MARTIDREN-690663 format. One record per residue (C-alpha): x, y, z negated. Coordinates in pm, whole numbers, plus 50000, padded with zeros to 5 digits. Layout:
<pts>
<pt><u>X</u><v>Y</v><w>Z</w></pt>
...
</pts>
This chain:
<pts>
<pt><u>16727</u><v>09124</v><w>63591</w></pt>
<pt><u>16591</u><v>09388</v><w>63348</w></pt>
<pt><u>16682</u><v>09632</v><w>63166</w></pt>
<pt><u>16624</u><v>09846</v><w>62814</w></pt>
<pt><u>16734</u><v>10181</v><w>62658</w></pt>
<pt><u>16719</u><v>10323</v><w>62411</w></pt>
<pt><u>16718</u><v>10683</v><w>62289</w></pt>
<pt><u>16805</u><v>10934</v><w>61961</w></pt>
<pt><u>17035</u><v>10812</v><w>61697</w></pt>
<pt><u>17094</u><v>10439</v><w>61554</w></pt>
<pt><u>16888</u><v>10308</v><w>61862</w></pt>
<pt><u>16917</u><v>09970</v><w>61948</w></pt>
<pt><u>16874</u><v>09788</v><w>62323</w></pt>
<pt><u>16888</u><v>09441</v><w>62365</w></pt>
<pt><u>16874</u><v>09328</v><w>62755</w></pt>
<pt><u>16787</u><v>08904</v><w>62807</w></pt>
<pt><u>16888</u><v>08713</v><w>63137</w></pt>
<pt><u>17157</u><v>08810</v><w>63397</w></pt>
<pt><u>17223</u><v>09087</v><w>63560</w></pt>
<pt><u>17053</u><v>09349</v><w>63315</w></pt>
<pt><u>17116</u><v>09689</v><w>63182</w></pt>
<pt><u>17131</u><v>09828</v><w>62802</w></pt>
<pt><u>17181</u><v>10167</v><w>62716</w></pt>
<pt><u>17172</u><v>10337</v><w>62455</w></pt>
<pt><u>17207</u><v>10764</v><w>62441</w></pt>
<pt><u>17205</u><v>10816</v><w>62171</w></pt>
<pt><u>17521</u><v>10815</v><w>61936</w></pt>
<pt><u>17590</u><v>10532</v><w>61703</w></pt>
<pt><u>17356</u><v>10285</v><w>61835</w></pt>
<pt><u>17414</u><v>09913</v><w>61906</w></pt>
<pt><u>17317</u><v>09710</v><w>62253</w></pt>
<pt><u>17393</u><v>09383</v><w>62384</w></pt>
<pt><u>17315</u><v>09196</v><w>62711</w></pt>
<pt><u>17282</u><v>08887</v><w>62919</w></pt>
<pt><u>17577</u><v>08745</v><w>63119</w></pt>
<pt><u>17681</u><v>08951</v><w>63467</w></pt>
<pt><u>17536</u><v>09321</v><w>63324</w></pt>
<pt><u>17625</u><v>09630</v><w>63161</w></pt>
<pt><u>17608</u><v>09782</v><w>62846</w></pt>
<pt><u>17615</u><v>10161</v><w>62816</w></pt>
<pt><u>17673</u><v>10356</v><w>62476</w></pt>
<pt><u>17727</u><v>10675</v><w>62386</w></pt>
<pt><u>17996</u><v>10849</v><w>62152</w></pt>
<pt><u>18129</u><v>11203</v><w>61963</w></pt>
<pt><u>18431</u><v>11237</v><w>62106</w></pt>
<pt><u>18589</u><v>11409</v><w>61879</w></pt>
<pt><u>18872</u><v>11588</v><w>62026</w></pt>
<pt><u>18680</u><v>11690</v><w>62322</w></pt>
<pt><u>18420</u><v>11790</v><w>62131</w></pt>
<pt><u>18175</u><v>11635</v><w>62363</w></pt>
<pt><u>17903</u><v>11360</v><w>62345</w></pt>
<pt><u>18013</u><v>11130</v><w>62594</w></pt>
<pt><u>17853</u><v>10755</v><w>62753</w></pt>
<pt><u>18087</u><v>10484</v><w>62825</w></pt>
<pt><u>17973</u><v>10155</v><w>63006</w></pt>
<pt><u>18101</u><v>09830</v><w>62999</w></pt>
<pt><u>18049</u><v>09428</v><w>63206</w></pt>
<pt><u>17935</u><v>09159</v><w>63011</w></pt>
<pt><u>18043</u><v>08839</v><w>63127</w></pt>
<pt><u>18381</u><v>08633</v><w>63233</w></pt>
<pt><u>18666</u><v>08861</v><w>63131</w></pt>
<pt><u>18484</u><v>09117</v><w>62950</w></pt>
<pt><u>18218</u><v>09145</v><w>62665</w></pt>
<pt><u>18081</u><v>08854</v><w>62546</w></pt>
<pt><u>17729</u><v>08757</v><w>62676</w></pt>
<pt><u>17429</u><v>08809</v><w>62401</w></pt>
<pt><u>17706</u><v>08990</v><w>62098</w></pt>
<pt><u>17530</u><v>09313</v><w>61961</w></pt>
<pt><u>17796</u><v>09629</v><w>62090</w></pt>
<pt><u>17922</u><v>09972</v><w>61882</w></pt>
<pt><u>18133</u><v>10229</v><w>62014</w></pt>
<pt><u>18409</u><v>10310</v><w>61715</w></pt>
<pt><u>18538</u><v>10571</v><w>61713</w></pt>
<pt><u>18820</u><v>10605</v><w>62003</w></pt>
<pt><u>18522</u><v>10543</v><w>62250</w></pt>
<pt><u>18653</u><v>10093</v><w>62214</w></pt>
<pt><u>18394</u><v>09832</v><w>62249</w></pt>
<pt><u>18343</u><v>09685</v><w>61905</w></pt>
<pt><u>18158</u><v>09400</v><w>61816</w></pt>
<pt><u>17826</u><v>09485</v><w>61570</w></pt>
<pt><u>17817</u><v>09231</v><w>61343</w></pt>
</pts>
């Protein structure tokens, strides 16, 4: 049940274990977390001309646990290899 956060552009946050949170508040960040956790990332919404945060669940039926993710140009979570 840990948490990890990062600020600034291109930051990374990794939280291990179940029920954790990994959050990056700077643009172009990446994050990963264990099962039954949440990942939150910041992205630039060019259409609305503003930063936005998007969060997603990690676990069955959602994002893969212990896998790095980033947001694409549309604010969708994609694996970051």
